[in-house]
C-alpha positions as a Python dict, from the first residue, in 0.01 Angstrom:
ca = {
    (1, 'R'): (0, 0, 0),
    (2, 'S'): (-291, 182, 160),
    (3, 'I'): (-198, 68, 511),
    (4, 'R'): (170, 150, 452),
    (5, 'S'): (91, 508, 343),
    (6, 'N'): (-226, 590, 539),
    (7, 'G'): (-236, 346, 829),
    (8, 'F'): (-560, 183, 945),
    (9, 'M'): (-893, 342, 869),
    (10, 'F'): (-1070, 127, 1130),
    (11, 'P'): (-931, -17, 1453),
    (12, 'L'): (-904, -389, 1512),
    (13, 'I'): (-1178, -537, 1729),
    (14, 'L'): (-1020, -736, 2011),
    (15, 'F'): (-1148, -966, 2283),
    (16, 'E'): (-948, -1069, 2589),
    (17, 'F'): (-947, -1445, 2642),
    (18, 'E'): (-733, -1630, 2897),
    (19, 'G'): (-518, -1320, 2949),
    (20, 'K'): (-446, -1266, 2577),
    (21, 'K'): (-598, -1021, 2333),
    (22, 'C'): (-751, -1202, 2033),
    (23, 'V'): (-839, -1027, 1707),
    (24, 'I'): (-1202, -1101, 1624),
    (25, 'N'): (-1242, -847, 1343),
    (26, 'G'): (-957, -720, 1129),
    (27, 'V'): (-736, -1029, 1112),
    (28, 'K'): (-630, -949, 754),
    (29, 'R'): (-538, -592, 853),
    (30, 'Y'): (-346, -729, 1151),
    (31, 'L'): (-151, -969, 929),
    (32, 'V'): (-69, -688, 684),
    (33, 'A'): (54, -470, 971),
    (34, 'K'): (263, -760, 1099),
    (35, 'A'): (414, -814, 751),
    (36, 'L'): (496, -440, 740),
    (37, 'K'): (664, -479, 1081),
    (38, 'S'): (437, -216, 1237),
    (39, 'E'): (521, -161, 1602),
    (40, 'T'): (162, -80, 1703),
    (41, 'V'): (-190, -106, 1564),
    (42, 'N'): (-508, 64, 1682),
    (43, 'G'): (-757, -166, 1846),
    (44, 'V'): (-1068, -163, 2059),
    (45, 'V'): (-1116, -427, 2329),
    (46, 'I'): (-1480, -526, 2368),
    (47, 'N'): (-1643, -697, 2662),
    (48, 'G'): (-1895, -976, 2638),
    (49, 'K'): (-1962, -1340, 2701),
    (50, 'V'): (-1754, -1593, 2510),
    (51, 'E'): (-2075, -1727, 2350),
    (52, 'D'): (-2160, -1381, 2213),
    (53, 'I'): (-1808, -1339, 2075),
    (54, 'N'): (-1822, -1680, 1908),
    (55, 'N'): (-2154, -1588, 1745),
    (56, 'Y'): (-2007, -1259, 1627),
    (57, 'I'): (-1701, -1431, 1475),
    (58, 'I'): (-1903, -1693, 1287),
    (59, 'N'): (-2160, -1445, 1156),
    (60, 'N'): (-1880, -1211, 1047),
    (61, 'M'): (-1707, -1493, 857),
    (62, 'L'): (-2025, -1603, 685),
    (63, 'T'): (-2124, -1250, 580),
    (64, 'N'): (-1768, -1179, 457),
    (65, 'N'): (-1795, -1484, 234),
    (66, 'D'): (-1456, -1611, 353),
    (67, 'N'): (-1318, -1909, 166),
    (68, 'G'): (-1379, -2260, 299),
    (69, 'L'): (-1030, -2297, 442),
    (70, 'V'): (-1068, -1986, 658),
    (71, 'L'): (-1402, -2119, 784),
    (72, 'A'): (-1250, -2462, 852),
    (73, 'Y'): (-968, -2308, 1056),
    (74, 'A'): (-1213, -2091, 1250),
    (75, 'Y'): (-1444, -2386, 1326),
    (76, 'D'): (-1143, -2588, 1440),
    (77, 'V'): (-1027, -2310, 1674),
    (78, 'L'): (-1377, -2269, 1815),
    (79, 'M'): (-1400, -2642, 1881),
    (80, 'K'): (-1051, -2693, 2025),
    (81, 'R'): (-985, -2367, 2205),
    (82, 'F'): (-1335, -2259, 2305),
    (83, 'N'): (-1470, -2613, 2360),
    (84, 'L'): (-1762, -2572, 2122),
    (85, 'K'): (-1923, -2885, 1983),
    (86, 'E'): (-2010, -2923, 1617),
    (87, 'K'): (-2375, -2905, 1727),
    (88, 'D'): (-2312, -2557, 1874),
    (89, 'I'): (-2161, -2438, 1546),
    (90, 'R'): (-2456, -2587, 1354),
    (91, 'E'): (-2698, -2393, 1573),
    (92, 'M'): (-2504, -2067, 1531),
    (93, 'T'): (-2458, -2097, 1156),
    (94, 'K'): (-2781, -2278, 1062),
    (95, 'L'): (-2565, -2510, 848),
    (96, 'S'): (-2604, -2887, 829),
    (97, 'H'): (-2373, -3151, 976),
    (98, 'G'): (-2253, -3233, 623),
    (99, 'Q'): (-2168, -2871, 540),
    (100, 'I'): (-1964, -2821, 856),
    (101, 'N'): (-1797, -3162, 832),
    (102, 'N'): (-1701, -3106, 466),
    (103, 'T'): (-1558, -2766, 554),
    (104, 'L'): (-1352, -2911, 841),
    (105, 'R'): (-1215, -3182, 610),
    (106, 'L'): (-1033, -2910, 412),
    (107, 'L'): (-782, -2901, 698),
    (108, 'N'): (-656, -3239, 565),
    (109, 'L'): (-532, -3079, 243),
    (110, 'S'): (-158, -3051, 181),
    (111, 'K'): (12, -2717, 245),
    (112, 'E'): (58, -2652, -129),
    (113, 'V'): (-310, -2715, -206),
    (114, 'K'): (-418, -2498, 89),
    (115, 'K'): (-219, -2213, -69),
    (116, 'L'): (-413, -2259, -394),
    (117, 'V'): (-741, -2237, -201),
    (118, 'V'): (-634, -1928, -7),
    (119, 'N'): (-512, -1758, -327),
    (120, 'G'): (-848, -1823, -492),
    (121, 'K'): (-702, -2048, -761),
    (122, 'L'): (-891, -2354, -639),
    (123, 'S'): (-1255, -2338, -532),
    (124, 'Y'): (-1398, -2497, -218),
    (125, 'A'): (-1599, -2746, -427),
    (126, 'K'): (-1292, -2862, -621),
    (127, 'A'): (-1065, -2869, -313),
    (128, 'R'): (-1319, -3084, -130),
    (129, 'L'): (-1270, -3358, -392),
    (130, 'L'): (-901, -3383, -304),
    (131, 'V'): (-916, -3454, 70),
    (132, 'V'): (-929, -3833, 20),
    (133, 'L'): (-608, -3836, -188),
    (134, 'S'): (-243, -3848, -84),
    (135, 'S'): (-56, -3515, -60),
    (136, 'E'): (124, -3580, -390),
    (137, 'D'): (-198, -3670, -573),
    (138, 'Q'): (-376, -3369, -422),
    (139, 'L'): (-127, -3131, -579),
    (140, 'R'): (-115, -3320, -909),
    (141, 'Y'): (-494, -3317, -949),
    (142, 'A'): (-524, -2956, -826),
    (143, 'N'): (-278, -2848, -1097),
    (144, 'K'): (-481, -3041, -1357),
    (145, 'F'): (-806, -2879, -1242),
    (146, 'I'): (-649, -2535, -1274),
    (147, 'S'): (-452, -2580, -1596),
    (148, 'L'): (-744, -2740, -1779),
    (149, 'N'): (-1004, -2505, -1629),
    (150, 'L'): (-1232, -2799, -1551),
    (151, 'S'): (-1582, -2772, -1411),
    (152, 'V'): (-1654, -2935, -1074),
    (153, 'R'): (-1834, -3222, -1251),
    (154, 'E'): (-1530, -3279, -1477),
    (155, 'C'): (-1301, -3270, -1171),
    (156, 'E'): (-1514, -3539, -1005),
    (157, 'K'): (-1480, -3761, -1311),
    (158, 'L'): (-1105, -3707, -1328),
    (159, 'V'): (-1058, -3803, -960),
    (160, 'R'): (-1269, -4118, -1015),
    (161, 'G'): (-1041, -4211, -1306),
    (162, 'E'): (-1306, -4155, -1573),
    (163, 'E'): (-1241, -3999, -1911),
    (164, 'V'): (-1292, -3624, -1905),
    (165, 'T'): (-1471, -3489, -2212),
    (166, 'N'): (-1336, -3139, -2162),
    (167, 'T'): (-1217, -2994, -2493),
    (168, 'Y'): (-851, -2919, -2431),
    (169, 'E'): (-761, -2565, -2521),
    (170, 'S'): (-434, -2665, -2685),
    (171, 'E'): (-162, -2924, -2706),
    (172, 'K'): (2, -2779, -2392),
    (173, 'D'): (-299, -2894, -2185),
    (174, 'K'): (-268, -3250, -2320),
    (175, 'L'): (101, -3248, -2230),
    (176, 'I'): (25, -3152, -1870),
    (177, 'I'): (-262, -3394, -1805),
    (178, 'Y'): (-93, -3703, -1947),
    (179, 'A'): (258, -3639, -1812),
    (180, 'S'): (411, -3819, -1514),
    (181, 'K'): (442, -3615, -1193),
    (182, 'E'): (809, -3526, -1255),
    (183, 'K'): (751, -3436, -1620),
    (184, 'Q'): (433, -3249, -1529),
    (185, 'E'): (623, -3020, -1289),
    (186, 'K'): (891, -2952, -1552),
    (187, 'I'): (629, -2879, -1820),
    (188, 'I'): (434, -2645, -1591),
    (189, 'S'): (755, -2467, -1488),
    (190, 'L'): (869, -2428, -1851),
    (191, 'L'): (528, -2308, -1971),
    (192, 'S'): (509, -2063, -1680),
    (193, 'K'): (853, -1920, -1762),
    (194, 'E'): (744, -1874, -2123),
    (195, 'G'): (427, -1694, -2009),
    (196, 'L'): (201, -1966, -2152),
    (197, 'L'): (35, -2054, -1821),
}
């Protein structure tokens, strides 16, 4: 609403790479402007070495506390498009091999589960548990995690097939967790329509 009525407060920060202008700060504002079908946006093109720009992008993402999926996508772009190695990203971020590798694995999530991560409904820690599952199971377990409001430890147990000792809030939660996939979707849809979820 703010951008629609007032426009941008700050210009986008752009960097020219291989003849194209890339947004390195203000991607969310750019996407909002695109969704509003804005013809133009204000931007500032900065000069610098690719290495300096990469450092800027990573530090900006880490200080903005972007969700794991955004970080995974950015690491992937840096590795594929800018030919960085995982070691380079480790040096820039001061993160371990395991942290970067686990973040990159989020790219293996199904489209539906990625939406839940981006919307903040599913945390990085819980989403990470799902990457080893099939697309169908990822969504089924993600919905269970959310509907039952499970802790990460309880989610781990559920994925391993162990009994979860979570105290179910009501009978509706029991219906969802024990239902088949088809029934589960119908139950969730019905409960959502009734305003119970």
